[in-house]
N, C-alpha and C positions, 0 to 999 in steps of 0.2 A: 402835476397834473396838467400843466399847460402842454407838455409834450404829447400827451394822449389826445388832447383836442386838435393839435396841429396834425397829428397822425391821421386822425379821423377825416379832417379836411383834405388831406393828400389822397386818402383812399376814395373819398367821395368825388373829388375832381377826376381822378383816374377813371373811376366807373363812369362818370359823365363823358369823359373823352372816349372811352371804349364804345359806349352806347351810341354816341354820335358817329363815330367812325363806321360802325357796322349798320347804321340806319340807312333807310332808302334815300335820304337826302344827300348822301356822299356821292359827289360827281363820278368818282372812279368806279364805284359799284354800279351806278346808274349807266354809265357808259359801257361797262362790260355787259350788263344785262341787255342793253339796246343792241349791241354788237351780236350776242347770241341770237336774239329775235330775228334780226336782219338776216343772219346766216341761215336760220331756219326757213325763213320766207324764200330766200334764193334757192335753197336746196328743193323746196317744194315746187317752185316754178320750173326748175330744171327737170324735175321728175315728170311734171306735166308735159313739158316740151318733148321729152323722150317718148312718153306715151303717145302724144300726137303723131310723131313720126312712124311709131310702131303700127298704128292703125290707119295710116296713110291719110290723115287729115291735112288740109292746107288752109292758109289764110286767104280770106277774100279782100 
């Protein structure tokens, strides 16, 4: 029966590791998410800049 208890501990710790790896506190995923957000902002700014030139606006 001791083997069954050890197996349950291993499964529990693996579950804990997987949950932690896929959580928001993981620096890899946080960095990836931030890169996507920054790319989105840059794309939107570029689109706004292109629109500005299309309607002949200029900076003061």
